[in-house]
C-alpha positions, 0 to 999 in steps of 0.5 A, spaced: 580 406 334 585 407 339 591 406 334 587 411 330 587 416 335 594 415 337 596 416 330 592 423 329 596 425 335 602 424 332 601 427 326 598 433 330 605 433 334 609 433 328 605 439 325 606 443 331 614 441 331 615 443 323 611 450 325 616 451 331 622 449 327 620 454 321 620 459 326 626 457 329 630 457 323 627 464 321 630 467 328 637 463 326 637 467 320 636 474 324 641 472 329 647 470 324 645 477 320 647 480 327 653 477 328 655 470 330 656 471 337 651 476 340 649 473 346 652 469 351 647 464 355 649 462 362 650 455 362 645 451 367 649 445 370 644 439 370 645 434 376 647 427 374 642 422 375 643 415 377 644 410 371 637 408 367 634 414 371 629 418 367 629 426 367 628 431 362 633 436 359 629 442 361 628 441 369 634 436 371 629 433 375 629 426 376 622 421 376 625 418 383 630 418 388 633 411 387 638 407 391 642 401 389 637 396 391 632 399 387 636 399 380 634 392 378 626 394 378 628 401 375 631 398 369 625 393 368 620 399 369 624 403 363 623 397 359 616 396 360 614 404 360 619 406 354 616 409 348 619 406 342 620 411 336 614 409 331 616 406 324 612 412 321 617 416 317 613 422 319 615 421 326 622 421 325 625 427 327 630 431 322 635 435 325 640 439 320 642 446 318 636 447 314 632 444 320 634 446 327 630 444 333 625 449 336 628 452 343 622 448 346 625 441 345 626 437 351 628 430 350 627 425 356 634 423 358 637 416 361 644 416 364 648 410 360 651 405 364 659 406 365 660 411 360 658 418 364 653 420 358 645 421 357 641 419 352 634 419 350 629 414 353 626 411 347 633 409 344 636 406 351 634 399 351 636 398 343 643 402 345 645 398 351 643 391 347 647 393 341 653 395 346 652 389 350 652 384 343 658 387 340 662 386 347 659 379 347 663 378 341 670 381 344 669 388 342 670 394 347 666 400 346 666 407 348 661 412 348 664 419 347 658 423 346 651 422 347 646 428 349 649 435 348 645 441 351 644 447 346 648 451 351 654 446 350 654 446 343 654 454 343 661 453 347 664 448 342 662 452 336 665 459 339 671 455 342 673 453 335 671 459 331 675 463 336 681 458 335 681 459 327 680 467 328 687 467 333 690 464 326 688 469 322 681 467 319 676 472 319 669 471 323 665 469 317 671 465 314 672 461 321 664 460 322 664 457 315 670 452 316 667 450 323 660 448 321 663 443 316 664 439 323 661 442 328 654 444 327 651 451 329 647 451 335 640 448 335 642 444 329 646 438 332 643 431 333 646 431 340 641 436 342 635 430 341 639 425 345 638 420 339 645 421 337 651 417 339 658 418 338 661 411 339 669 409 338 673 403 340 675 404 347 683 403 345 683 408 340 678 414 342 681 419 336 675 422 332 679 421 325 680 417 319 683 411 322 677 410 327 673 407 321 678 401 321 677 399 328 674 393 329 668 396 333 666 401 328 666 396 322 662 392 327 657 397 328 656 399 321 655 392 319 650 391 325 647 398 327 641 397 323 639 391 327 638 395 333 635 401 330 641 406 328 644 408 322 650 411 320 648 418 320 654 422 316 656 417 311 662 417 306 660 420 299 654 424 301 657 430 304 653 434 299 647 432 302 648 432 309 653 438 309 657 434 314 664 431 313 664 423 314 663 421 321 664 413 322 663 414 329 656 418 329 650 413 329 643 416 330 637 412 332 631 412 327 627 405 329 629 398 326 624 398 320 627 405 318 634 403 320 634 397 316 631 400 309 636 406 310 642 402 311 640 397 306 639 402 300 645 407 302 641 413 303 642 419 308 636 420 312 635 427 308 634 422 302 630 417 306 625 422 308 624 426 302 622 419 298 617 418 304 614 425 303 
C-alpha cells in the first residue's frame, strides 16, 4: 500500500513538472521574441559546501556544519538517506531545447570530492563508485563540470554570442550557431545537477580527440553499470539538437541506462518509446 501511495505521489509530481515546463517554454518564446538579451540578472554567489554535504541550489544553506572528524559519519548518512532515481521512465527528467526546466527547479546538491564541483545528491554515490572503479584500473579522471546554475548558463551563452558578434555575425546568426553547443538558459542538463562532463586529467580539452583517451573509452563502455548514459551520442545530432559530446554523461538510473546504452537510443527516443 505504501509503495502504491509513493508511486501516485511521483505521478502527481511528474504532472506538475510537465505543466511548469510548458509554462516556462511559453515564456521562453516570448523572451526570445523580444530579444536574446533583455534582462541581466544579478549573480548570486553560493557558498561552497564541504565534500559530501548537502545543500539546495535555491538557498545555499547546508544541512549542518561539519568538521573534518565528522566526514565519515556524513558520508554514511548520505548513503543511507539518498533518494535514488526511480527506474520508472515517468520519473526521468527530460531537459532539452523543447523541454526547459521550470524556474522553480532546485536540486539538492552535494560537493564532489577533489573536483570542486557540485552534483545532485541522488547520483552522488553511483558517480563516485564509477570514478573510483575506473581509477582502480589505472585511469585518471577530471570532472570538468557538474551543476551549473541558470545564471551561469546565461553568462556562458552571452559570452559566446558576443564573441561571434565581434567577428561580424548578427545577433540571430550568433545565437543559432552558439546554441548548437551551448544550451539556452533553462535547457541545460547541468542545471539539474544530474549531468557531468568528465575528461582525462592529462587531456582536458573538450574536442574530438577527447573520445580517443582511455578514460572516455572506459566511461562509454561502463557508464551504464552505474546509471549513466552518453547523453549526446555521435550520429544522433538531428534528435538531440546538440553536437556529439564524448564527455557528457547523464544520470538516469541503472535499469534505464542499461537499456538506453544497449539499444543505442537517445534519451528522447527512449522516453518517447515508453510514453
